[in-house]
C-alpha atoms as one frame of an Amber mdcrd trajectory, in Angstrom:
protein
  83.719  87.049  93.913  81.897  90.348  93.924  83.006  93.462  92.095  82.694
  96.692  94.034  84.210 100.128  94.093  86.391 100.965  97.052  84.598 104.055
  98.282  87.738 106.107  98.689  88.701 105.258  95.107  85.272 105.413  93.503
  86.217 107.620  90.550  89.442 105.832  89.679  89.721 102.062  89.932  87.869
  98.807  90.567  88.691  96.594  93.520  87.555  93.000  93.778  86.262  91.771
  97.140  87.231  88.169  97.695  84.741  87.470 100.472  81.402  89.003 101.379
  79.953  92.356 100.369  81.708  95.364 101.887  83.140  98.680 100.942  86.712
  98.417 102.178  89.389 101.041 102.637  90.487 103.731 105.007  87.440 105.946
 104.656  83.746 105.729 103.783  83.531 109.212 102.344  82.497 109.056  98.712
  85.115 111.520  97.505  87.773 111.051  94.887  91.421 111.282  95.956  93.165
 114.555  95.195  94.971 114.858  91.846  98.308 114.917  93.694  97.644 111.747
  95.722  96.315 109.971  92.621  99.403 111.011  90.658 101.680 109.790  93.451
  99.789 106.501  93.696 100.073 105.753  89.996 103.726 106.842  89.900 104.446
 104.573  92.880 102.647 101.764  91.097 104.926 102.284  88.095 108.004 102.034
  90.337 106.651  98.828  91.872 105.752  97.457  88.428 109.309  98.047  87.198
 110.714  96.198  90.228 108.307  93.284  89.758 109.080  93.037  86.040 112.774
  92.996  86.875 112.558  90.417  89.691 109.791  88.314  88.095 108.595  86.521
  91.244 105.756  84.061  90.927 104.342  85.637  94.079 105.860  88.003  96.643
 104.921  90.020  99.677 104.622  93.773  99.185 104.632  96.292 102.029 103.829
  99.986 102.107 104.249 102.856 104.514 101.102 104.171 106.168 101.402 106.679
 108.980 104.760 107.685 110.406 105.705 104.885 112.832 109.302 105.970 113.412
 108.688 106.504 117.144 108.111 102.736 117.351 111.181 101.954 115.271 109.017
 100.843 112.332 108.807 102.002 108.713 106.260  99.841 106.895 102.778  99.372
 108.346 100.819  97.219 105.881 101.681  94.108 103.877  99.884  91.978 101.308
 100.675  89.584  98.499 101.352  90.463  94.872 101.127  88.073  91.928 100.234
  88.031  88.263  96.582  87.645  87.356  96.360  84.258  85.585  93.853  85.656
  83.060  95.154  89.152  82.238  98.823  88.755  83.140  98.670  92.013  85.139
 100.228  92.286  88.588  97.566  92.360  91.308  97.755  92.839  95.051  95.815
  90.615  97.445  95.399  91.886 100.989  93.121  92.342 103.976  91.599  95.799
 104.427  89.739  97.319 107.334  86.236  98.460 106.395  85.703 102.161 106.986
  87.418 102.274 110.374  84.930  99.741 111.790  85.666  96.430 113.517  85.127
  94.594 110.215  87.467  93.689 107.349  87.502  91.847 104.037  89.997  90.450
 101.552  90.628  92.422  98.401  92.365  91.854  95.085  93.150  95.007  93.131
  95.638  96.834  90.945  98.983  98.220  92.072  97.854 101.862  92.135  95.064
 101.108  94.609  97.683  99.826  97.034  99.026 103.391  97.411  95.766 105.363
  97.373  95.479 105.912 101.123  97.751 108.984 101.317 100.720 107.272 103.008
 103.400 109.161 104.929 105.832 108.253 102.137 105.399 106.289  98.930 108.336
 103.926  99.348 107.440 100.225  99.254 109.170  96.935  99.997 109.153  93.634
  98.133 109.758  90.529 100.243 110.618  87.733  97.814 110.718  84.174  99.218
 112.575  81.257  97.642 111.064  79.686  94.530 109.860  76.704  96.566 107.934
  78.900  98.987 106.611  81.020  96.121 105.146  77.899  94.498 103.544  76.874
  97.785 102.147  80.372  98.312 100.717  80.456  94.811  98.848  77.222  95.504
  97.405  78.666  98.718  96.370  81.955  97.103  94.802  80.181  94.124  92.533
  78.098  96.368  89.676  80.137  97.839  89.044  77.541 100.534  92.614  77.653
 101.803  93.035  81.411 102.077  89.544  81.931 103.532  90.201  79.291 106.206
  92.790  81.652 107.680  90.623  84.772 107.399  88.472  86.373 110.087  86.387
  89.514 109.425  86.706  90.586 113.086  89.307  93.318 112.706  91.640  94.739
 115.324  94.516  96.972 114.253  96.625  95.696 117.156  95.455  92.071 117.194
  97.429  89.691 119.412  99.343  87.238 117.164  98.393  84.128 119.154  94.661
  84.715 119.506  91.877  84.079 116.993  89.450  86.612 118.500  90.495  89.231
 115.951  92.759  89.533 112.925  94.597  92.391 111.267  96.017  92.752 107.766
  99.539  91.633 108.604  98.312  88.710 110.708  96.369  87.207 107.789  99.493
  87.396 105.609 101.595  85.772 108.341  99.157  82.885 108.824  98.890  82.224
 105.080 102.680  82.329 104.960 102.807  79.791 107.800 100.604  77.417 105.818
 102.959  77.731 102.834 106.094  77.211 104.920 104.728  74.102 106.638 103.615
  72.039 103.660 103.596  68.795 105.667 101.033  70.161 108.143  97.508  70.917
 106.995  96.682  74.405 108.264  92.892  74.169 108.184  92.350  76.427 111.213
  93.901  79.627 112.479  94.684  77.872 115.759  96.946  75.394 113.953  98.745
  78.189 112.095  99.375  80.047 115.353 100.555  76.909 117.150 103.030  76.282
 114.337 104.259  79.872 114.480 104.866  79.514 118.210 106.710  76.228 117.629
 108.893  77.916 115.002 109.642  80.778 117.417 107.923  83.575 115.516 108.638
  86.789 117.453 106.025  89.558 117.216 106.894  93.225 117.584 106.326  94.611
 121.070 104.938  98.139 121.254 105.116 100.083 124.513 101.648 101.586 124.939
 100.658 103.104 128.258  97.157 102.892 129.775  96.153 106.350 128.525  97.022
 105.434 124.944  95.210 102.093 125.233  92.119 103.671 126.757  91.991 106.406
 124.128  92.325 103.910 121.304  89.674 101.590 122.719  87.164 104.378 123.420
  87.464 106.313 120.185  88.463 103.731 117.559  86.150 100.839 116.685  89.043
  99.040 114.985  91.310  98.932 118.061  90.931  96.483 120.950  93.195  95.040
 123.630  91.020  92.329 125.212  92.745  89.589 123.207  96.138  90.386 124.764
  97.373  88.517 127.869  96.732  90.577 131.000 100.303  90.254 132.264 101.634
  91.756 129.023  98.928  94.381 128.606  99.200  95.733 132.165 102.982  95.929
 131.740 102.331  98.281 128.778 103.607  95.625 126.322 101.412  95.138 123.263
 102.578  92.349 120.957 101.400  92.513 117.357 102.295  91.379 113.831 104.322
  93.909 111.865 106.023  93.938 108.481 109.377  93.851 110.256 108.506  90.768
 112.290 107.203  88.955 109.177 110.339  89.768 107.184 112.616  88.636 110.025
 110.702  85.388 110.507 110.674  84.606 106.791 114.397  85.275 106.449 115.032
  82.946 109.401 112.863  80.090 108.105 113.575  80.623 104.403 117.144  82.018
 104.154 116.852  82.540 100.388 114.315  85.312 101.017 115.333  88.673  99.527
 114.227  92.197 100.450 113.977  94.750  97.643 113.279  98.380  98.550 111.236
 100.186  95.900 111.944 103.922  96.240 109.246 106.542  96.161 108.906 108.283
  92.788 111.077 111.353  92.357 109.210 114.624  92.487 110.803 115.950  89.301
 109.530 112.913  87.375 105.968 113.792  88.375 106.164 117.232  86.848 107.058
 115.962  83.383
């Protein structure tokens, strides 16, 4: 593991890259976040910490809001795992991050405040807590570098097709690791096997309606957006299927009915003044 500063957080906190040498995050500008965004991030981390200390999961999924996705009927845009560091006992997030808006990504383990330091639309978060059996299985997967890297690809696409291995986005990595934990009797040593199992178990991705102008604009001006992994018949019908927080939560609740969702509210403004 290599220690590196996330460039957008360089004056505040350390992130730990779990694979390769990259500077990950939403921006490559070496500027510190504003005092207000830093204050909101740390206050949101405190809210999340209180919820984790109350629920005491061995491992859980944690989702945050990014940009406003309400026009697509979505609230949360990004999901990762959260667990206690076996050495320090501190809660740490583990998630896939896009590198500087490029077509590359890496896996990161970092503190709770870093999870909110990308100036989200709102600072509400969501805990997705599986049953104890699935938590134990997830912990084993996330504690074994070989297992979680087997399901990781650095070829990033924000709108990656769920049943293709050409690219991978943040939510897709979480879903495939989750699949390996849910299917303990099947060795998920390739992404293809994880995706085949997800199809067999009737995982339903979220379908976004994106017209040709939107697709063309995204492909031409964003290195981290591609559509060539999507089936032509779906793409040309303006139907883009992708992995979302909503689709992960729905699938997990279907396959593991003991799963609980805990909304962690954004910090109150008056509490930030004091």
